[in-house]
N, C-alpha and C positions, 0 to 999 in steps of 0.2 A: 869721234862722233861720225863720221862714216861707217864702220865699222856697224855701230847701238845701229843704225839706222838699218843697213844692207840689215842685218841680224832681225829685227824688229819686222819687214814689213815681207821676208823670206820665211816667219812665221803665218803668215797671212796668207791664202789662198783664196783667200775675197777680199775685191776692194768695189768701190760704186764712184764710179765716173762719169765730170759731169764735163755737156759739151755746151755749144751755143746754138742754140735753131735757130731756122729762115728767119723766123721771128723777131730775133730778140732775145726770147727767152730760156733759161736753163730746163736744160732734159738731164738725164741722170738714169744711171744700170746698174746697176751688179754687173759685173764679168771675177768670170778665172782671173787671177795672174801669176807673174812670176817677177822679178827683179835679177837684173846682171849687177855682177859686183861694182859698174860706172852708175849704181842706184833709176838704170834709167826701166821705167818698168812699161811688160812686154802684158799684152791682151788680143784676144781674137777678138771677130766678131763676122758677122754676115756682110755681106752689100746691097742686100736690104736692110739693113737697121738705119734706125736717124741716126745714134751714132756716130756709123760708117761716114754719112751721108753732109751728120754735122761738122764732122773734121776734114772732109774734104774739101767746107766749105771755109772753117774760123779753126786753124789747127789747136787753137789755146781751151785745154782742159783741164779739169781739179778733181783731182784724185785724195780718197780715203779707202786709210788704210787704219784696218783695227777697229773695234770699236767692246771689246771684253776687258771688263774693270773699267767701261770708259777712258781705256787709255788707246790713243790716233790717233797718227800721222794723218797729214791736210803736207797733203804736194800738189802743184802749181806746175804746170809746163806748157809745152808744144808738143802734139802729136803728131808722128807720122805713117802713116799704109809704107807699111814694108814693101819693098819689089823685089827684083828676083838677082839682087848682087853675093857676094856674099858674106858682109855688114849682116842685112836680115836671114841668110842662113843657118850665121852664128845664133840670133833671133831668138830665130824659131826652134834651133835646138835647147835652148834657156826654157823656151814655155813648154817644150814638149818633153821637155828631166822635171819640168816642174807637175804637167795635166798630163801624163802620157799615154791616157786614151785620145 
């Protein structure tokens, strides 16, 4: 099952990420994604975005991947802002492979 999920996510370049705003209401954004073999979804954003500030305040997120042929993967978890350690470097490499520009 893990391989099937990995293949589905990796075949999609975009996803919708939902976070919780300061007012407790959901906010969603379309983002470019990459996926690790451990099924960690990686996306980028700028520090001025709502989702960045929302994640700093509340790590709980929901992600929807796919929509072709009405097939989606709905994924809930916690988001982390990457630092500068070796793990962060590896995640960035995964993302840059999917999004080289």
